[in-house]
CHARMM internal coordinates of N, CA and C (Angstrom, degrees):
IC EDIT
DIST 1 N 1 CA 1.4523
DIST 1 CA 1 C 1.5234
ANGL 1 N 1 CA 1 C 108.33
DIST 1 C 2 N 1.3250
ANGL 1 CA 1 C 2 N 116.94
DIHE 1 N 1 CA 1 C 2 N 123.15
DIST 2 N 2 CA 1.4576
ANGL 1 C 2 N 2 CA 120.38
DIHE 1 CA 1 C 2 N 2 CA 179.46
DIST 2 CA 2 C 1.5241
ANGL 2 N 2 CA 2 C 110.14
DIHE 1 C 2 N 2 CA 2 C -93.91
DIST 2 C 3 N 1.3214
ANGL 2 CA 2 C 3 N 114.89
DIHE 2 N 2 CA 2 C 3 N 146.19
DIST 3 N 3 CA 1.4616
ANGL 2 C 3 N 3 CA 120.43
DIHE 2 CA 2 C 3 N 3 CA -178.51
DIST 3 CA 3 C 1.5187
ANGL 3 N 3 CA 3 C 108.77
DIHE 2 C 3 N 3 CA 3 C -143.27
DIST 3 C 4 N 1.3245
ANGL 3 CA 3 C 4 N 115.23
DIHE 3 N 3 CA 3 C 4 N 126.88
DIST 4 N 4 CA 1.4667
ANGL 3 C 4 N 4 CA 121.66
DIHE 3 CA 3 C 4 N 4 CA 175.82
DIST 4 CA 4 C 1.5213
ANGL 4 N 4 CA 4 C 107.71
DIHE 3 C 4 N 4 CA 4 C -117.46
DIST 4 C 5 N 1.3268
ANGL 4 CA 4 C 5 N 115.59
DIHE 4 N 4 CA 4 C 5 N 134.39
DIST 5 N 5 CA 1.4574
ANGL 4 C 5 N 5 CA 121.79
DIHE 4 CA 4 C 5 N 5 CA 177.01
DIST 5 CA 5 C 1.5250
ANGL 5 N 5 CA 5 C 107.81
DIHE 4 C 5 N 5 CA 5 C -118.08
DIST 5 C 6 N 1.3333
ANGL 5 CA 5 C 6 N 115.81
DIHE 5 N 5 CA 5 C 6 N 109.53
DIST 6 N 6 CA 1.4626
ANGL 5 C 6 N 6 CA 120.71
DIHE 5 CA 5 C 6 N 6 CA 175.04
DIST 6 CA 6 C 1.5167
ANGL 6 N 6 CA 6 C 106.73
DIHE 5 C 6 N 6 CA 6 C -81.97
DIST 6 C 7 N 1.3296
ANGL 6 CA 6 C 7 N 115.96
DIHE 6 N 6 CA 6 C 7 N 126.09
DIST 7 N 7 CA 1.4498
ANGL 6 C 7 N 7 CA 121.94
DIHE 6 CA 6 C 7 N 7 CA -168.59
DIST 7 CA 7 C 1.5195
ANGL 7 N 7 CA 7 C 110.36
DIHE 6 C 7 N 7 CA 7 C -143.00
DIST 7 C 8 N 1.3242
ANGL 7 CA 7 C 8 N 115.98
DIHE 7 N 7 CA 7 C 8 N -177.16
DIST 8 N 8 CA 1.4667
ANGL 7 C 8 N 8 CA 121.78
DIHE 7 CA 7 C 8 N 8 CA 171.12
DIST 8 CA 8 C 1.5300
ANGL 8 N 8 CA 8 C 107.61
DIHE 7 C 8 N 8 CA 8 C -155.84
DIST 8 C 9 N 1.3115
ANGL 8 CA 8 C 9 N 115.21
DIHE 8 N 8 CA 8 C 9 N 160.44
DIST 9 N 9 CA 1.4606
ANGL 8 C 9 N 9 CA 120.99
DIHE 8 CA 8 C 9 N 9 CA 179.70
DIST 9 CA 9 C 1.5243
ANGL 9 N 9 CA 9 C 110.07
DIHE 8 C 9 N 9 CA 9 C -63.20
DIST 9 C 10 N 1.3324
ANGL 9 CA 9 C 10 N 116.40
DIHE 9 N 9 CA 9 C 10 N 141.55
DIST 10 N 10 CA 1.4524
ANGL 9 C 10 N 10 CA 121.15
DIHE 9 CA 9 C 10 N 10 CA 174.60
DIST 10 CA 10 C 1.5217
ANGL 10 N 10 CA 10 C 114.67
DIHE 9 C 10 N 10 CA 10 C 74.98
DIST 10 C 11 N 1.3238
ANGL 10 CA 10 C 11 N 117.60
DIHE 10 N 10 CA 10 C 11 N 17.43
DIST 11 N 11 CA 1.4654
ANGL 10 C 11 N 11 CA 121.88
DIHE 10 CA 10 C 11 N 11 CA -178.40
DIST 11 CA 11 C 1.5342
ANGL 11 N 11 CA 11 C 108.57
DIHE 10 C 11 N 11 CA 11 C -100.95
DIST 11 C 12 N 1.3219
ANGL 11 CA 11 C 12 N 116.60
DIHE 11 N 11 CA 11 C 12 N 105.91
DIST 12 N 12 CA 1.4691
ANGL 11 C 12 N 12 CA 120.95
DIHE 11 CA 11 C 12 N 12 CA -177.63
DIST 12 CA 12 C 1.5266
ANGL 12 N 12 CA 12 C 111.63
DIHE 11 C 12 N 12 CA 12 C -63.61
DIST 12 C 13 N 1.3331
ANGL 12 CA 12 C 13 N 117.64
DIHE 12 N 12 CA 12 C 13 N -40.41
DIST 13 N 13 CA 1.4609
ANGL 12 C 13 N 13 CA 119.92
DIHE 12 CA 12 C 13 N 13 CA 178.20
DIST 13 CA 13 C 1.5228
ANGL 13 N 13 CA 13 C 110.94
DIHE 12 C 13 N 13 CA 13 C -62.99
DIST 13 C 14 N 1.3327
ANGL 13 CA 13 C 14 N 116.73
DIHE 13 N 13 CA 13 C 14 N -34.48
DIST 14 N 14 CA 1.4612
ANGL 13 C 14 N 14 CA 120.77
DIHE 13 CA 13 C 14 N 14 CA 178.22
DIST 14 CA 14 C 1.5312
ANGL 14 N 14 CA 14 C 110.11
DIHE 13 C 14 N 14 CA 14 C -65.44
DIST 14 C 15 N 1.3231
ANGL 14 CA 14 C 15 N 115.71
DIHE 14 N 14 CA 14 C 15 N -43.56
DIST 15 N 15 CA 1.4716
ANGL 14 C 15 N 15 CA 120.14
DIHE 14 CA 14 C 15 N 15 CA 178.19
DIST 15 CA 15 C 1.5268
ANGL 15 N 15 CA 15 C 110.39
DIHE 14 C 15 N 15 CA 15 C -61.56
DIST 15 C 16 N 1.3311
ANGL 15 CA 15 C 16 N 116.70
DIHE 15 N 15 CA 15 C 16 N -43.71
DIST 16 N 16 CA 1.4650
ANGL 15 C 16 N 16 CA 120.86
DIHE 15 CA 15 C 16 N 16 CA 178.78
DIST 16 CA 16 C 1.5201
ANGL 16 N 16 CA 16 C 110.85
DIHE 15 C 16 N 16 CA 16 C -61.82
DIST 16 C 17 N 1.3319
ANGL 16 CA 16 C 17 N 116.53
DIHE 16 N 16 CA 16 C 17 N -41.46
DIST 17 N 17 CA 1.4638
ANGL 16 C 17 N 17 CA 120.77
DIHE 16 CA 16 C 17 N 17 CA -179.95
DIST 17 CA 17 C 1.5196
ANGL 17 N 17 CA 17 C 110.65
DIHE 16 C 17 N 17 CA 17 C -62.84
DIST 17 C 18 N 1.3276
ANGL 17 CA 17 C 18 N 117.23
DIHE 17 N 17 CA 17 C 18 N -43.47
DIST 18 N 18 CA 1.4650
ANGL 17 C 18 N 18 CA 120.36
DIHE 17 CA 17 C 18 N 18 CA -179.89
DIST 18 CA 18 C 1.5232
ANGL 18 N 18 CA 18 C 110.76
DIHE 17 C 18 N 18 CA 18 C -61.27
DIST 18 C 19 N 1.3272
ANGL 18 CA 18 C 19 N 117.06
DIHE 18 N 18 CA 18 C 19 N -45.52
DIST 19 N 19 CA 1.4649
ANGL 18 C 19 N 19 CA 121.15
DIHE 18 CA 18 C 19 N 19 CA 179.32
DIST 19 CA 19 C 1.5309
ANGL 19 N 19 CA 19 C 110.27
DIHE 18 C 19 N 19 CA 19 C -59.73
DIST 19 C 20 N 1.3114
ANGL 19 CA 19 C 20 N 116.73
DIHE 19 N 19 CA 19 C 20 N -45.27
DIST 20 N 20 CA 1.4632
ANGL 19 C 20 N 20 CA 121.35
DIHE 19 CA 19 C 20 N 20 CA -178.79
DIST 20 CA 20 C 1.5285
ANGL 20 N 20 CA 20 C 111.28
DIHE 19 C 20 N 20 CA 20 C -64.06
DIST 20 C 21 N 1.3205
ANGL 20 CA 20 C 21 N 117.16
DIHE 20 N 20 CA 20 C 21 N -44.21
DIST 21 N 21 CA 1.4641
ANGL 20 C 21 N 21 CA 120.63
DIHE 20 CA 20 C 21 N 21 CA 179.31
DIST 21 CA 21 C 1.5250
ANGL 21 N 21 CA 21 C 110.63
DIHE 20 C 21 N 21 CA 21 C -61.99
DIST 21 C 22 N 1.3311
ANGL 21 CA 21 C 22 N 116.68
DIHE 21 N 21 CA 21 C 22 N -44.75
DIST 22 N 22 CA 1.4729
ANGL 21 C 22 N 22 CA 120.25
DIHE 21 CA 21 C 22 N 22 CA 179.33
DIST 22 CA 22 C 1.5276
ANGL 22 N 22 CA 22 C 111.40
DIHE 21 C 22 N 22 CA 22 C -65.09
DIST 22 C 23 N 1.3282
ANGL 22 CA 22 C 23 N 116.92
DIHE 22 N 22 CA 22 C 23 N -37.13
DIST 23 N 23 CA 1.4602
ANGL 22 C 23 N 23 CA 121.02
DIHE 22 CA 22 C 23 N 23 CA 179.09
DIST 23 CA 23 C 1.5360
ANGL 23 N 23 CA 23 C 110.74
DIHE 22 C 23 N 23 CA 23 C -60.53
DIST 23 C 24 N 1.3241
ANGL 23 CA 23 C 24 N 115.82
DIHE 23 N 23 CA 23 C 24 N -28.72
DIST 24 N 24 CA 1.4650
ANGL 23 C 24 N 24 CA 120.66
DIHE 23 CA 23 C 24 N 24 CA -179.41
DIST 24 CA 24 C 1.5305
ANGL 24 N 24 CA 24 C 112.30
DIHE 23 C 24 N 24 CA 24 C -96.97
DIST 24 C 25 N 1.3395
ANGL 24 CA 24 C 25 N 116.36
DIHE 24 N 24 CA 24 C 25 N 17.58
DIST 25 N 25 CA 1.4584
ANGL 24 C 25 N 25 CA 120.83
DIHE 24 CA 24 C 25 N 25 CA 171.51
DIST 25 CA 25 C 1.5153
ANGL 25 N 25 CA 25 C 115.61
DIHE 24 C 25 N 25 CA 25 C 86.94
DIST 25 C 26 N 1.3222
ANGL 25 CA 25 C 26 N 117.65
DIHE 25 N 25 CA 25 C 26 N 6.76
DIST 26 N 26 CA 1.4605
ANGL 25 C 26 N 26 CA 120.02
DIHE 25 CA 25 C 26 N 26 CA 177.74
DIST 26 CA 26 C 1.5249
ANGL 26 N 26 CA 26 C 109.95
DIHE 25 C 26 N 26 CA 26 C -90.91
DIST 26 C 27 N 1.3261
ANGL 26 CA 26 C 27 N 115.64
DIHE 26 N 26 CA 26 C 27 N 152.72
DIST 27 N 27 CA 1.4638
ANGL 26 C 27 N 27 CA 121.59
DIHE 26 CA 26 C 27 N 27 CA 175.39
DIST 27 CA 27 C 1.5208
ANGL 27 N 27 CA 27 C 107.31
DIHE 26 C 27 N 27 CA 27 C -120.34
DIST 27 C 28 N 1.3261
ANGL 27 CA 27 C 28 N 116.90
DIHE 27 N 27 CA 27 C 28 N 82.33
DIST 28 N 28 CA 1.4626
ANGL 27 C 28 N 28 CA 119.31
DIHE 27 CA 27 C 28 N 28 CA -173.67
DIST 28 CA 28 C 1.5215
ANGL 28 N 28 CA 28 C 113.38
DIHE 27 C 28 N 28 CA 28 C -65.53
DIST 28 C 29 N 1.3336
ANGL 28 CA 28 C 29 N 114.66
DIHE 28 N 28 CA 28 C 29 N 139.41
DIST 29 N 29 CA 1.4562
ANGL 28 C 29 N 29 CA 121.03
DIHE 28 CA 28 C 29 N 29 CA 170.26
DIST 29 CA 29 C 1.5199
ANGL 29 N 29 CA 29 C 105.54
DIHE 28 C 29 N 29 CA 29 C -81.44
DIST 29 C 30 N 1.3218
ANGL 29 CA 29 C 30 N 116.98
DIHE 29 N 29 CA 29 C 30 N 121.02
DIST 30 N 30 CA 1.4603
ANGL 29 C 30 N 30 CA 121.06
DIHE 29 CA 29 C 30 N 30 CA -176.90
DIST 30 CA 30 C 1.5260
ANGL 30 N 30 CA 30 C 109.95
DIHE 29 C 30 N 30 CA 30 C -90.81
DIST 30 C 31 N 1.3209
ANGL 30 CA 30 C 31 N 116.48
DIHE 30 N 30 CA 30 C 31 N 126.66
DIST 31 N 31 CA 1.4553
ANGL 30 C 31 N 31 CA 121.56
DIHE 30 CA 30 C 31 N 31 CA 177.83
DIST 31 CA 31 C 1.5238
ANGL 31 N 31 CA 31 C 107.90
DIHE 30 C 31 N 31 CA 31 C -123.88
DIST 31 C 32 N 1.3342
ANGL 31 CA 31 C 32 N 115.09
DIHE 31 N 31 CA 31 C 32 N 117.89
DIST 32 N 32 CA 1.4672
ANGL 31 C 32 N 32 CA 121.38
DIHE 31 CA 31 C 32 N 32 CA 179.83
DIST 32 CA 32 C 1.5299
ANGL 32 N 32 CA 32 C 108.38
DIHE 31 C 32 N 32 CA 32 C -80.72
DIST 32 C 33 N 1.3256
ANGL 32 CA 32 C 33 N 117.17
DIHE 32 N 32 CA 32 C 33 N 113.73
DIST 33 N 33 CA 1.4716
ANGL 32 C 33 N 33 CA 120.34
DIHE 32 CA 32 C 33 N 33 CA -175.87
DIST 33 CA 33 C 1.5175
ANGL 33 N 33 CA 33 C 112.20
DIHE 32 C 33 N 33 CA 33 C -65.83
DIST 33 C 34 N 1.3288
ANGL 33 CA 33 C 34 N 118.01
DIHE 33 N 33 CA 33 C 34 N -22.83
DIST 34 N 34 CA 1.4578
ANGL 33 C 34 N 34 CA 120.60
DIHE 33 CA 33 C 34 N 34 CA -177.66
DIST 34 CA 34 C 1.5269
ANGL 34 N 34 CA 34 C 112.27
DIHE 33 C 34 N 34 CA 34 C -75.62
DIST 34 C 35 N 1.3392
ANGL 34 CA 34 C 35 N 117.25
DIHE 34 N 34 CA 34 C 35 N -7.93
DIST 35 N 35 CA 1.4568
ANGL 34 C 35 N 35 CA 121.13
DIHE 34 CA 34 C 35 N 35 CA 177.18
DIST 35 CA 35 C 1.5255
ANGL 35 N 35 CA 35 C 111.49
DIHE 34 C 35 N 35 CA 35 C -91.05
DIST 35 C 36 N 1.3195
ANGL 35 CA 35 C 36 N 117.96
DIHE 35 N 35 CA 35 C 36 N -2.48
DIST 36 N 36 CA 1.4606
ANGL 35 C 36 N 36 CA 122.08
DIHE 35 CA 35 C 36 N 36 CA -177.66
DIST 36 CA 36 C 1.5281
ANGL 36 N 36 CA 36 C 108.33
DIHE 35 C 36 N 36 CA 36 C -140.61
DIST 36 C 37 N 1.3268
ANGL 36 CA 36 C 37 N 116.40
DIHE 36 N 36 CA 36 C 37 N 115.32
DIST 37 N 37 CA 1.4609
ANGL 36 C 37 N 37 CA 120.77
DIHE 36 CA 36 C 37 N 37 CA -174.79
DIST 37 CA 37 C 1.5349
ANGL 37 N 37 CA 37 C 112.40
DIHE 36 C 37 N 37 CA 37 C -59.11
DIST 37 C 38 N 1.3285
ANGL 37 CA 37 C 38 N 117.26
DIHE 37 N 37 CA 37 C 38 N -38.52
DIST 38 N 38 CA 1.4660
ANGL 37 C 38 N 38 CA 120.60
DIHE 37 CA 37 C 38 N 38 CA -179.72
DIST 38 CA 38 C 1.5238
ANGL 38 N 38 CA 38 C 110.63
DIHE 37 C 38 N 38 CA 38 C -66.27
DIST 38 C 39 N 1.3256
ANGL 38 CA 38 C 39 N 117.37
DIHE 38 N 38 CA 38 C 39 N -42.52
DIST 39 N 39 CA 1.4676
ANGL 38 C 39 N 39 CA 120.61
DIHE 38 CA 38 C 39 N 39 CA 178.70
DIST 39 CA 39 C 1.5228
ANGL 39 N 39 CA 39 C 110.85
DIHE 38 C 39 N 39 CA 39 C -66.79
DIST 39 C 40 N 1.3312
ANGL 39 CA 39 C 40 N 116.71
DIHE 39 N 39 CA 39 C 40 N -38.97
DIST 40 N 40 CA 1.4589
ANGL 39 C 40 N 40 CA 120.23
DIHE 39 CA 39 C 40 N 40 CA 178.67
DIST 40 CA 40 C 1.5326
ANGL 40 N 40 CA 40 C 109.12
DIHE 39 C 40 N 40 CA 40 C -61.86
DIST 40 C 41 N 1.3104
ANGL 40 CA 40 C 41 N 117.01
DIHE 40 N 40 CA 40 C 41 N -41.99
DIST 41 N 41 CA 1.4515
ANGL 40 C 41 N 41 CA 120.69
DIHE 40 CA 40 C 41 N 41 CA 178.02
DIST 41 CA 41 C 1.5221
ANGL 41 N 41 CA 41 C 112.56
DIHE 40 C 41 N 41 CA 41 C -64.21
DIST 41 C 42 N 1.3302
ANGL 41 CA 41 C 42 N 116.07
DIHE 41 N 41 CA 41 C 42 N -35.62
DIST 42 N 42 CA 1.4597
ANGL 41 C 42 N 42 CA 121.17
DIHE 41 CA 41 C 42 N 42 CA -177.29
DIST 42 CA 42 C 1.5240
ANGL 42 N 42 CA 42 C 112.67
DIHE 41 C 42 N 42 CA 42 C -77.82
DIST 42 C 43 N 1.3313
ANGL 42 CA 42 C 43 N 117.29
DIHE 42 N 42 CA 42 C 43 N -39.89
DIST 43 N 43 CA 1.4656
ANGL 42 C 43 N 43 CA 121.33
DIHE 42 CA 42 C 43 N 43 CA -169.48
DIST 43 CA 43 C 1.5303
ANGL 43 N 43 CA 43 C 114.55
DIHE 42 C 43 N 43 CA 43 C -118.40
DIST 43 C 44 N 1.3321
ANGL 43 CA 43 C 44 N 119.44
DIHE 43 N 43 CA 43 C 44 N 8.85
DIST 44 N 44 CA 1.4594
ANGL 43 C 44 N 44 CA 122.38
DIHE 43 CA 43 C 44 N 44 CA -170.09
DIST 44 CA 44 C 1.5264
ANGL 44 N 44 CA 44 C 113.91
DIHE 43 C 44 N 44 CA 44 C -50.09
DIST 44 C 45 N 1.3237
ANGL 44 CA 44 C 45 N 118.13
DIHE 44 N 44 CA 44 C 45 N -45.65
DIST 45 N 45 CA 1.4703
ANGL 44 C 45 N 45 CA 121.14
DIHE 44 CA 44 C 45 N 45 CA -176.54
DIST 45 CA 45 C 1.5279
ANGL 45 N 45 CA 45 C 112.37
DIHE 44 C 45 N 45 CA 45 C -95.86
DIST 45 C 46 N 1.3280
ANGL 45 CA 45 C 46 N 117.50
DIHE 45 N 45 CA 45 C 46 N 7.15
DIST 46 N 46 CA 1.4675
ANGL 45 C 46 N 46 CA 120.60
DIHE 45 CA 45 C 46 N 46 CA -168.32
DIST 46 CA 46 C 1.5186
ANGL 46 N 46 CA 46 C 114.70
DIHE 45 C 46 N 46 CA 46 C -112.92
DIST 46 C 47 N 1.3341
ANGL 46 CA 46 C 47 N 118.60
DIHE 46 N 46 CA 46 C 47 N -16.15
DIST 47 N 47 CA 1.4596
ANGL 46 C 47 N 47 CA 119.43
DIHE 46 CA 46 C 47 N 47 CA -171.58
DIST 47 CA 47 C 1.5204
ANGL 47 N 47 CA 47 C 111.45
DIHE 46 C 47 N 47 CA 47 C -62.15
DIST 47 C 48 N 1.3237
ANGL 47 CA 47 C 48 N 117.11
DIHE 47 N 47 CA 47 C 48 N 147.24
DIST 48 N 48 CA 1.4587
ANGL 47 C 48 N 48 CA 125.44
DIHE 47 CA 47 C 48 N 48 CA -0.78
DIST 48 CA 48 C 1.5347
ANGL 48 N 48 CA 48 C 112.09
DIHE 47 C 48 N 48 CA 48 C -76.44
DIST 48 C 49 N 1.3284
ANGL 48 CA 48 C 49 N 114.69
DIHE 48 N 48 CA 48 C 49 N 149.96
DIST 49 N 49 CA 1.4577
ANGL 48 C 49 N 49 CA 121.61
DIHE 48 CA 48 C 49 N 49 CA 173.27
DIST 49 CA 49 C 1.5215
ANGL 49 N 49 CA 49 C 106.57
DIHE 48 C 49 N 49 CA 49 C -119.91
DIST 49 C 50 N 1.3368
ANGL 49 CA 49 C 50 N 116.41
DIHE 49 N 49 CA 49 C 50 N 128.34
DIST 50 N 50 CA 1.4610
ANGL 49 C 50 N 50 CA 121.86
DIHE 49 CA 49 C 50 N 50 CA -177.64
DIST 50 CA 50 C 1.5255
ANGL 50 N 50 CA 50 C 108.82
DIHE 49 C 50 N 50 CA 50 C -112.81
DIST 50 C 51 N 1.3348
ANGL 50 CA 50 C 51 N 114.85
DIHE 50 N 50 CA 50 C 51 N 126.46
DIST 51 N 51 CA 1.4605
ANGL 50 C 51 N 51 CA 122.09
DIHE 50 CA 50 C 51 N 51 CA 176.44
DIST 51 CA 51 C 1.5231
ANGL 51 N 51 CA 51 C 107.24
DIHE 50 C 51 N 51 CA 51 C -116.25
DIST 51 C 52 N 1.3270
ANGL 51 CA 51 C 52 N 116.36
DIHE 51 N 51 CA 51 C 52 N 124.07
DIST 52 N 52 CA 1.4688
ANGL 51 C 52 N 52 CA 121.65
DIHE 51 CA 51 C 52 N 52 CA 179.56
DIST 52 CA 52 C 1.5180
ANGL 52 N 52 CA 52 C 107.51
DIHE 51 C 52 N 52 CA 52 C -119.33
DIST 52 C 53 N 1.3362
ANGL 52 CA 52 C 53 N 115.18
DIHE 52 N 52 CA 52 C 53 N 125.12
DIST 53 N 53 CA 1.4696
ANGL 52 C 53 N 53 CA 121.81
DIHE 52 CA 52 C 53 N 53 CA -178.64
DIST 53 CA 53 C 1.5319
ANGL 53 N 53 CA 53 C 111.73
DIHE 52 C 53 N 53 CA 53 C 50.45
DIST 53 C 54 N 1.3333
ANGL 53 CA 53 C 54 N 115.77
DIHE 53 N 53 CA 53 C 54 N 42.75
DIST 54 N 54 CA 1.4492
ANGL 53 C 54 N 54 CA 121.05
DIHE 53 CA 53 C 54 N 54 CA 174.41
DIST 54 CA 54 C 1.5209
ANGL 54 N 54 CA 54 C 115.52
DIHE 53 C 54 N 54 CA 54 C 81.16
DIST 54 C 55 N 1.3232
ANGL 54 CA 54 C 55 N 117.47
DIHE 54 N 54 CA 54 C 55 N 1.49
DIST 55 N 55 CA 1.4609
ANGL 54 C 55 N 55 CA 121.16
DIHE 54 CA 54 C 55 N 55 CA -176.59
DIST 55 CA 55 C 1.5303
ANGL 55 N 55 CA 55 C 109.57
DIHE 54 C 55 N 55 CA 55 C -117.87
DIST 55 C 56 N 1.3358
ANGL 55 CA 55 C 56 N 116.49
DIHE 55 N 55 CA 55 C 56 N 126.51
DIST 56 N 56 CA 1.4609
ANGL 55 C 56 N 56 CA 119.53
DIHE 55 CA 55 C 56 N 56 CA 178.81
DIST 56 CA 56 C 1.5206
ANGL 56 N 56 CA 56 C 109.17
DIHE 55 C 56 N 56 CA 56 C -67.22
DIST 56 C 57 N 1.3280
ANGL 56 CA 56 C 57 N 115.95
DIHE 56 N 56 CA 56 C 57 N 125.66
DIST 57 N 57 CA 1.4630
ANGL 56 C 57 N 57 CA 121.18
DIHE 56 CA 56 C 57 N 57 CA -175.66
DIST 57 CA 57 C 1.5189
ANGL 57 N 57 CA 57 C 114.28
DIHE 56 C 57 N 57 CA 57 C -113.29
DIST 57 C 58 N 1.3287
ANGL 57 CA 57 C 58 N 117.26
DIHE 57 N 57 CA 57 C 58 N -34.94
DIST 58 N 58 CA 1.4694
ANGL 57 C 58 N 58 CA 119.90
DIHE 57 CA 57 C 58 N 58 CA -176.19
DIST 58 CA 58 C 1.5121
ANGL 58 N 58 CA 58 C 110.55
DIHE 57 C 58 N 58 CA 58 C -139.92
DIST 58 C 59 N 1.3324
ANGL 58 CA 58 C 59 N 115.31
DIHE 58 N 58 CA 58 C 59 N 146.13
DIST 59 N 59 CA 1.4708
ANGL 58 C 59 N 59 CA 123.19
DIHE 58 CA 58 C 59 N 59 CA 171.17
DIST 59 CA 59 C 1.5215
ANGL 59 N 59 CA 59 C 107.25
DIHE 58 C 59 N 59 CA 59 C -132.88
DIST 59 C 60 N 1.3171
ANGL 59 CA 59 C 60 N 116.09
DIHE 59 N 59 CA 59 C 60 N 131.63
DIST 60 N 60 CA 1.4637
ANGL 59 C 60 N 60 CA 120.59
DIHE 59 CA 59 C 60 N 60 CA 174.33
DIST 60 CA 60 C 1.5149
ANGL 60 N 60 CA 60 C 114.59
DIHE 59 C 60 N 60 CA 60 C 84.34
DIST 60 C 61 N 1.3030
ANGL 60 CA 60 C 61 N 116.77
DIHE 60 N 60 CA 60 C 61 N -52.32
DIST 61 N 61 CA 1.4667
ANGL 60 C 61 N 61 CA 120.05
DIHE 60 CA 60 C 61 N 61 CA -178.79
DIST 61 CA 61 C 1.5187
ANGL 61 N 61 CA 61 C 108.21
DIHE 60 C 61 N 61 CA 61 C -148.13
DIST 61 C 62 N 1.3241
ANGL 61 CA 61 C 62 N 115.91
DIHE 61 N 61 CA 61 C 62 N 141.51
DIST 62 N 62 CA 1.4637
ANGL 61 C 62 N 62 CA 120.79
DIHE 61 CA 61 C 62 N 62 CA 178.80
DIST 62 CA 62 C 1.5265
ANGL 62 N 62 CA 62 C 108.66
DIHE 61 C 62 N 62 CA 62 C -91.08
DIST 62 C 63 N 1.3172
ANGL 62 CA 62 C 63 N 115.99
DIHE 62 N 62 CA 62 C 63 N 124.64
DIST 63 N 63 CA 1.4586
ANGL 62 C 63 N 63 CA 122.47
DIHE 62 CA 62 C 63 N 63 CA 176.23
DIST 63 CA 63 C 1.5306
ANGL 63 N 63 CA 63 C 107.27
DIHE 62 C 63 N 63 CA 63 C -85.18
DIST 63 C 64 N 1.3363
ANGL 63 CA 63 C 64 N 116.71
DIHE 63 N 63 CA 63 C 64 N 111.09
DIST 64 N 64 CA 1.4651
ANGL 63 C 64 N 64 CA 120.20
DIHE 63 CA 63 C 64 N 64 CA -173.68
DIST 64 CA 64 C 1.5282
ANGL 64 N 64 CA 64 C 112.23
DIHE 63 C 64 N 64 CA 64 C -63.94
DIST 64 C 65 N 1.3245
ANGL 64 CA 64 C 65 N 117.71
DIHE 64 N 64 CA 64 C 65 N -37.38
DIST 65 N 65 CA 1.4631
ANGL 64 C 65 N 65 CA 120.67
DIHE 64 CA 64 C 65 N 65 CA 179.31
DIST 65 CA 65 C 1.5294
ANGL 65 N 65 CA 65 C 110.20
DIHE 64 C 65 N 65 CA 65 C -62.86
DIST 65 C 66 N 1.3295
ANGL 65 CA 65 C 66 N 116.21
DIHE 65 N 65 CA 65 C 66 N -45.66
DIST 66 N 66 CA 1.4626
ANGL 65 C 66 N 66 CA 120.06
DIHE 65 CA 65 C 66 N 66 CA 178.73
DIST 66 CA 66 C 1.5259
ANGL 66 N 66 CA 66 C 110.60
DIHE 65 C 66 N 66 CA 66 C -66.80
DIST 66 C 67 N 1.3285
ANGL 66 CA 66 C 67 N 117.79
DIHE 66 N 66 CA 66 C 67 N -38.31
DIST 67 N 67 CA 1.4633
ANGL 66 C 67 N 67 CA 121.22
DIHE 66 CA 66 C 67 N 67 CA 177.62
DIST 67 CA 67 C 1.5276
ANGL 67 N 67 CA 67 C 110.29
DIHE 66 C 67 N 67 CA 67 C -58.61
DIST 67 C 68 N 1.3246
ANGL 67 CA 67 C 68 N 117.41
DIHE 67 N 67 CA 67 C 68 N -46.25
DIST 68 N 68 CA 1.4695
ANGL 67 C 68 N 68 CA 120.60
DIHE 67 CA 67 C 68 N 68 CA 178.64
DIST 68 CA 68 C 1.5174
ANGL 68 N 68 CA 68 C 110.80
DIHE 67 C 68 N 68 CA 68 C -59.43
DIST 68 C 69 N 1.3234
ANGL 68 CA 68 C 69 N 116.81
DIHE 68 N 68 CA 68 C 69 N -41.38
DIST 69 N 69 CA 1.4645
ANGL 68 C 69 N 69 CA 121.46
DIHE 68 CA 68 C 69 N 69 CA -179.82
DIST 69 CA 69 C 1.5306
ANGL 69 N 69 CA 69 C 110.35
DIHE 68 C 69 N 69 CA 69 C -64.19
DIST 69 C 70 N 1.3412
ANGL 69 CA 69 C 70 N 116.62
DIHE 69 N 69 CA 69 C 70 N -43.36
DIST 70 N 70 CA 1.4673
ANGL 69 C 70 N 70 CA 121.28
DIHE 69 CA 69 C 70 N 70 CA 178.63
DIST 70 CA 70 C 1.5198
ANGL 70 N 70 CA 70 C 110.04
DIHE 69 C 70 N 70 CA 70 C -61.80
DIST 70 C 71 N 1.3216
ANGL 70 CA 70 C 71 N 116.95
DIHE 70 N 70 CA 70 C 71 N -46.02
DIST 71 N 71 CA 1.4663
ANGL 70 C 71 N 71 CA 120.89
DIHE 70 CA 70 C 71 N 71 CA -177.79
DIST 71 CA 71 C 1.5290
ANGL 71 N 71 CA 71 C 110.84
DIHE 70 C 71 N 71 CA 71 C -66.67
DIST 71 C 72 N 1.3202
ANGL 71 CA 71 C 72 N 116.46
DIHE 71 N 71 CA 71 C 72 N -38.40
DIST 72 N 72 CA 1.4673
ANGL 71 C 72 N 72 CA 120.90
DIHE 71 CA 71 C 72 N 72 CA -179.16
DIST 72 CA 72 C 1.5341
ANGL 72 N 72 CA 72 C 111.15
DIHE 71 C 72 N 72 CA 72 C -65.74
DIST 72 C 73 N 1.3241
ANGL 72 CA 72 C 73 N 116.14
DIHE 72 N 72 CA 72 C 73 N -34.74
DIST 73 N 73 CA 1.4704
ANGL 72 C 73 N 73 CA 120.56
DIHE 72 CA 72 C 73 N 73 CA -177.27
DIST 73 CA 73 C 1.5241
ANGL 73 N 73 CA 73 C 112.45
DIHE 72 C 73 N 73 CA 73 C -97.29
DIST 73 C 74 N 1.3404
ANGL 73 CA 73 C 74 N 117.01
DIHE 73 N 73 CA 73 C 74 N 10.01
DIST 74 N 74 CA 1.4595
ANGL 73 C 74 N 74 CA 120.03
DIHE 73 CA 73 C 74 N 74 CA 173.45
DIST 74 CA 74 C 1.5092
ANGL 74 N 74 CA 74 C 116.18
DIHE 73 C 74 N 74 CA 74 C 81.68
DIST 74 C 75 N 1.3190
ANGL 74 CA 74 C 75 N 117.74
DIHE 74 N 74 CA 74 C 75 N 22.88
DIST 75 N 75 CA 1.4644
ANGL 74 C 75 N 75 CA 121.51
DIHE 74 CA 74 C 75 N 75 CA 174.44
DIST 75 CA 75 C 1.4872
ANGL 75 N 75 CA 75 C 113.16
DIHE 74 C 75 N 75 CA 75 C 77.60
END
COOR INIT
IC SEED 1 N 1 CA 1 C
IC BUILD
């Protein structure tokens, strides 16, 4: 199962999302949106953004109940 976490420095919600994803056995690839102008334009007001198996699943906050459901059903 692949997991990408779009994040930025100093983002508390991003840190919380990473901890939650790791707690559920995921190893998110962290991508700092501020290092890419196109990503910053796309996700500036939305981070953290979580993509699991190529599908955007969460913006802003990770819903743990929904995350468990996604993981249980294979993303």
